[in-house]
C-alpha positions in Angstrom: 0.0 0.0 0.0 1.5 3.4 -1.0 1.6 6.1 1.7 -0.9 8.9 1.8 0.6 12.3 1.0 -0.3 15.5 2.9 0.2 19.2 2.7 -0.5 21.3 5.9 -1.2 24.9 6.7 -1.2 26.3 10.2 -0.4 29.7 11.6 0.4 28.1 14.9 3.9 26.6 14.8 3.2 24.2 17.7 0.0 22.9 16.0 1.8 22.4 12.7 4.6 20.4 14.4 2.1 18.2 16.3 0.1 17.5 13.1 3.3 16.6 11.2 4.5 14.3 14.1 1.1 12.6 14.1 1.1 12.1 10.3 4.6 10.8 10.2 4.2 8.7 13.3 1.1 6.9 11.8 3.4 5.1 9.4 0.9 5.7 6.7 1.6 9.3 5.6 4.2 11.5 4.2 4.1 15.3 4.6 5.1 16.9 1.3 5.0 20.5 2.4 4.3 22.7 5.5 2.9 25.8 4.0 3.3 29.3 5.5 0.5 31.0 3.6 -2.7 30.2 1.7 -1.1 31.2 -1.6 1.7 28.7 -1.0 -0.8 26.0 -0.1 -2.8 26.6 -3.3 0.3 26.5 -5.4 1.6 23.3 -3.8 -1.7 21.5 -4.0 -2.0 22.3 -7.7 1.6 21.2 -8.3 1.8 18.1 -6.0 -1.8 16.8 -6.0 -1.5 15.3 -2.5 -4.0 12.8 -1.0 -5.1 15.5 1.4 -4.5 19.0 2.6 -5.0 20.0 6.3 -5.9 23.5 7.2 -6.0 24.8 10.8 -8.8 27.2 11.3 -9.9 29.5 14.2 -13.5 30.0 15.2 -13.1 33.8 15.4 -11.2 34.3 12.1 -11.8 31.6 9.5 -13.2 33.4 6.4 -9.9 33.3 4.6 -9.5 29.6 5.3 -13.0 28.9 4.0 -12.3 30.8 0.8 -9.1 28.9 0.4 -10.9 25.6 0.8 -13.2 26.5 -2.0 -10.2 27.4 -4.2 -8.5 24.1 -3.4 -11.6 22.0 -4.2 -12.0 23.7 -7.5 -8.3 23.4 -8.4 -7.7 19.8 -7.2 -10.9 17.8 -6.8 -9.1 14.6 -5.9 -7.4 16.2 -2.9 -9.4 15.7 0.3 -9.5 18.8 2.4 -9.4 18.4 6.2 -10.0 21.2 8.6 -8.5 21.2 12.1 -9.4 23.3 15.1 -9.1 23.5 18.9 -12.7 24.5 19.1 -15.0 21.9 17.6 -18.0 24.2 17.5 -20.9 22.8 15.4 -21.1 26.1 13.4 -17.3 25.9 12.6 -17.6 22.3 11.5 -20.7 23.0 9.4 -19.1 26.0 7.7 -15.9 24.1 6.8 -18.0 21.2 5.3 -20.1 23.7 3.3 -16.9 25.2 1.9 -15.9 21.7 0.7 -13.9 20.1 3.5 -14.2 16.3 3.6 -13.1 15.8 7.3 -12.7 17.7 10.6 -10.0 17.0 13.1 -10.2 18.2 16.7 -6.9 19.6 18.2 -5.1 18.3 20.2 -5.4 15.2 18.2 -7.5 12.3 19.5 -5.8 9.1 18.4 -8.9 7.1 17.5 -10.5 9.9 15.6 -7.2 10.6 13.8 -6.9 7.0 12.6 -10.5 7.0 11.5 -9.9 10.1 9.4 -6.8 8.5 7.8 -8.9 5.4 7.0 -11.4 7.4 5.2 -8.8 9.5 3.3 -7.1 6.2 2.2 -10.5 5.0 0.8 -11.0 8.3 -1.1 -7.4 8.2 -2.4 -7.7 4.7 -3.6 -10.9 5.4 -5.4 -9.3 8.5 -7.0 -6.2 6.6 -8.2 -8.4 3.9 -9.7 -10.1 6.4 -11.9 -7.5 9.0 -12.7 -4.0 9.3 -11.3 -1.3 6.8 -12.1 1.4 6.0 -9.5 4.5 4.2 -10.5 6.4 1.6 -8.5 9.5 2.8 -6.6 12.3 0.2 -6.3 15.3 1.0 -4.1 18.6 -0.8 -4.5 20.7 -0.7 -1.3 23.6 -2.4 0.4 24.9 -2.0 3.9 28.5 -1.8 2.6 30.3 -0.7 -0.4 31.7 -2.9 -3.1 28.7 -5.1 -3.6 27.9 -3.9 -7.1 24.8 -1.8 -6.3 25.2 0.7 -9.2 25.8 -2.1 -11.7 22.8 -4.0 -10.5 20.6 -0.9 -10.2 21.4 0.4 -13.7 20.9 -3.0 -15.3 17.7 -3.6 -13.3 16.3 -0.3 -14.6 17.3 -1.2 -18.2 15.6 -4.5 -17.8 12.2 -3.1 -16.8 10.7 -2.9 -20.3 8.3 0.0 -19.3 8.9 3.7 -18.9 11.5 3.8 -16.1 13.6 6.5 -14.4 16.9 5.7 -12.7 17.6 8.2 -9.9 21.1 8.4 -8.5 20.8 9.3 -4.8 24.5 8.7 -4.0 24.7 12.5 -3.6 28.4 12.8 -2.9 29.8 10.2 -5.3 27.1 9.0 -7.6 28.2 7.8 -11.0 25.2 5.8 -12.2 25.0 7.8 -15.5 28.5 6.6 -16.5 27.2 3.0 -16.3 24.8 3.9 -19.1 27.4 5.9 -21.1 25.7 9.2 -20.5 27.1 12.7 -19.9 24.5 14.6 -18.0 23.9 18.3 -18.1 21.3 18.5 -15.3 21.0 16.7 -12.0 18.8 16.2 -8.9 20.2 19.6 -7.7 18.4 21.3 -10.6 15.2 19.5 -9.6 15.5 20.8 -6.1 16.4 24.4 -7.2 13.4 24.5 -9.5 10.9 22.4 -7.4 8.4 25.3 -7.1 7.8 25.3 -10.9 8.3 21.7 -11.8 5.8 20.6 -14.5 5.9 17.9 -17.2 7.9 19.9 -19.6 10.6 21.1 -17.1 11.0 17.6 -15.6 11.4 16.1 -19.1 14.2 18.6 -19.8 16.0 17.9 -16.5 16.3 14.1 -16.9 18.7 12.5 -19.4 17.2 10.0 -21.8 19.1 6.7 -22.5 16.6 4.8 -24.6 12.9 4.7 -25.3 12.0 3.3 -21.9 14.9 4.5 -19.7 16.0 7.9 -18.5 18.4 9.0 -15.7 18.2 11.7 -13.0 21.8 12.1 -12.1 23.4 12.8 -8.7 24.6 16.4 -8.2 27.4 17.2 -10.6 29.3 19.1 -7.9 29.8 17.6 -4.4 28.8 20.8 -2.6 25.4 20.8 -4.2 24.5 17.8 -2.2 24.3 20.0 0.9 21.2 21.7 -0.4 19.2 18.5 -0.9 16.9 17.7 2.0 14.8 14.7 2.8 11.6 16.6 2.2 12.9 17.6 -1.3 13.4 13.9 -2.2 9.9 13.0 -0.9 8.3 15.7 -2.9 10.3 14.9 -6.1 9.6 11.2 -5.9 5.9 12.0 -5.4 5.9 14.0 -8.6 8.0 11.6 -10.7 6.1 8.4 -9.7 3.1 10.0 -11.5 5.1 10.1 -14.7 7.0 6.9 -14.8 5.8 3.3 -14.4 9.0 2.3 -12.6 11.5 4.4 -10.6 14.8 2.7 -9.6 16.8 4.3 -6.8 20.6 3.8 -6.7 21.3 4.5 -3.0 24.5 5.0 -1.0 25.6 2.6 1.7 24.6 4.7 4.7 21.4 5.4 6.6 21.5 9.2 6.2 18.3 11.2 6.3 18.0 11.5 2.5 18.5 7.8 2.1 15.9 6.9 4.8 13.4 9.3 3.1 13.9 7.4 -0.1 13.6 4.0 1.5 10.4 5.2 3.3 8.8 5.8 -0.1 10.0 2.6 -1.8 7.5 -0.1 -2.7 10.4 -2.6 -2.8 13.9 -2.6 -1.4 16.4 -4.9 -3.1 19.1 -5.5 -0.5 22.3 -6.6 -2.3 24.9 -8.7 -0.6 28.0 -10.7 -1.5 28.4 -14.1 0.2 31.4 -13.2 2.4 31.5 -12.4 6.1 31.5 -8.6 5.8 28.6 -8.8 3.3 26.5 -11.1 5.5 27.2 -9.0 8.6 26.3 -5.7 6.9 23.1 -7.3 5.4 22.0 -8.5 8.8 22.6 -5.0 10.3 20.6 -3.4 7.5 17.7 -5.8 8.1 17.7 -4.8 11.8 17.6 -1.1 10.8 14.7 -1.8 8.5 12.9 -3.5 11.4 13.5 -0.5 13.6 12.1 1.7 10.9 9.0 -0.5 10.9 9.3 -1.6 7.2 7.3 -4.7 6.5 9.5 -7.5 5.5 7.4 -8.1 2.4 8.9 -5.0 0.8 12.5 -6.2 1.5 14.1 -8.7 -0.9 17.7 -10.0 -0.5 19.7 -10.5 -3.7 23.1 -12.2 -3.8 25.5 -10.6 -6.3 28.7 -12.1 -7.7 27.5 -15.6 -7.0 30.1 -18.3 -8.0 30.4 -22.0 -7.6 33.5 -21.5 -5.5 31.4 -20.2 -2.6 31.2 -23.2 -0.2 28.3 -22.1 2.0 24.9 -23.6 2.6 22.4 -21.0 1.4 19.8 -22.2 3.9 22.1 -21.3 6.8 22.5 -17.8 5.3 18.8 -17.4 5.1 18.3 -18.7 8.7 21.0 -16.3 9.9 19.4 -13.3 8.1 15.8 -14.4 8.8 15.1 -13.6 5.1 14.8 -15.7 1.9 17.3 -15.0 -0.8 15.3 -14.2 -3.9 18.0 -13.8 -6.5 21.5 -15.0 -7.4 23.3 -12.8 -9.9 26.3 -14.8 -11.3 29.8 -13.5 -11.2 31.1 -12.8 -14.7 33.9 -10.3 -14.1 35.0 -9.8 -17.7 31.5 -9.2 -19.1 30.5 -6.9 -16.2 33.7 -4.8 -16.4 33.4 -4.5 -20.2 29.8 -3.3 -19.9 30.8 -0.7 -17.3 33.8 0.5 -19.2 31.8 0.8 -22.4 28.8 2.4 -20.7 26.5 -0.3 -22.1 24.1 -2.1 -19.7 24.8 -5.8 -19.9 21.1 -6.7 -20.1 21.1 -4.8 -23.5 24.6 -5.6 -24.7 24.4 -9.4 -24.0 20.8 -10.6 -23.7 21.8 -14.2 -23.5 24.3 -13.9 -20.6 23.4 -15.7 -17.3 23.8 -12.3 -15.5 21.2 -10.8 -17.9 18.8 -13.7 -17.5 18.9 -13.5 -13.7 18.5 -9.7 -13.5 15.5 -9.8 -15.9 14.0 -12.5 -13.7 14.4 -10.2 -10.6 13.0 -7.3 -12.6 9.9 -9.3 -13.4 9.6 -10.4 -9.8 9.6 -6.9 -8.3 7.3 -5.6 -11.1 4.7 -8.1 -10.0 4.7 -10.1 -13.2 6.0 -13.3 -11.6 5.3 -15.2 -8.5 7.7 -15.0 -5.5 10.4 -17.7 -5.9 10.3 -20.9 -4.1 13.3 -23.1 -3.6 13.4 -23.8 -7.3 15.7 -20.9 -8.3 18.2 -22.1 -5.7 18.1 -25.6 -7.1 18.4 -24.3 -10.6 21.4 -22.1 -9.9 23.1 -24.8 -7.9 22.6 -27.1 -10.9 24.1 -24.5 -13.2 27.2 -23.8 -11.2 27.6 -27.2 -9.4 29.2 -27.5 -6.0 32.8 -28.0 -5.2 33.7 -31.2 -3.3 36.7 -29.5 -1.7 36.1 -26.8 0.9 36.9 -23.1 0.2 39.7 -21.4 2.2 37.1 -20.0 4.6 34.2 -22.2 5.7 31.4 -19.7 5.9 28.9 -22.3 7.1 30.9 -22.8 10.3 31.4 -19.1 10.8 27.7 -18.4 10.4 27.0 -20.8 13.2 29.4 -18.8 15.4 27.8 -15.5 14.4 24.3 -16.7 15.3 
């Protein structure tokens, strides 16, 4: 289920902060904008088309807010308007409803009432999306440590989608995903942020770099210092806009849980957690899964993928799964020469060599997270073991034994 999106307007800083805390704390909502004026709210609602807009009103001075509600209803009929007030006077509630508000919230927030309002907004939002607004699927590619091949896997995954897809490089300090596609980019995420108040279809199209008919790239900042100006709320807002224009968005993420990365992970429909089957890779993956649990991410949106799988790895996969508490859903074979050639030439391997085993597995994973195939059973594991075989002699490090010690 995709999160609900909200824009808020309150002249009282404390009320605004409590509303935001309640929305974020619900685990079901993202605040796209905290507006400081009615004009800003009107502009942001027209541009962002959120699920709902919350306006705090006062019983003794509410005419401007009621006029704003009427404007919002006319400009964005699919956005549910919610009024909030400390004084739940019947006349105030009636006037807000007559102006076009769908719901009323009493302040301070009453938990049961608040969750009931969210339930009704979710129903309205789902009905609206079924009839009008499209919303693309966001797939985050992440690893708890460097050197696992996240950028290679992410770029090839994006190229394998087969539908209009945008690859976003969110490694703000050192992102280089565009080079994996052989692209020189003129604009970047920093340009999106600097122009976010006037982003429309035409401007967004001009700021991304096309690669092929179904793939475009939004590059990381071209200068390292530009990363400092990109905030978590900027990323949430931009992803909200872009998922209405692309069927798939693939996020190439850095290896840290910084605020921007967490904001992106929050909005992801699927997280592909990439590991290599060595002790540092397994340890970092287990740590990442624990962080996801603390962030209250449902395990159904987290999928663990093994990269650089080779027949020389003498480890029982079942023991790795038991140690992680998560099934391994993909095994991307190690083919160093082909992978390095594709990177150096700037040609995605899934396009340059459609018959390679790396390509076949990445396309299978792309189909899986796109919902066009069933979750894997033990069959992929048996198939891959059959392809690569098993060595009868142990590897220099017996990972199975070490996993037992780590448990």
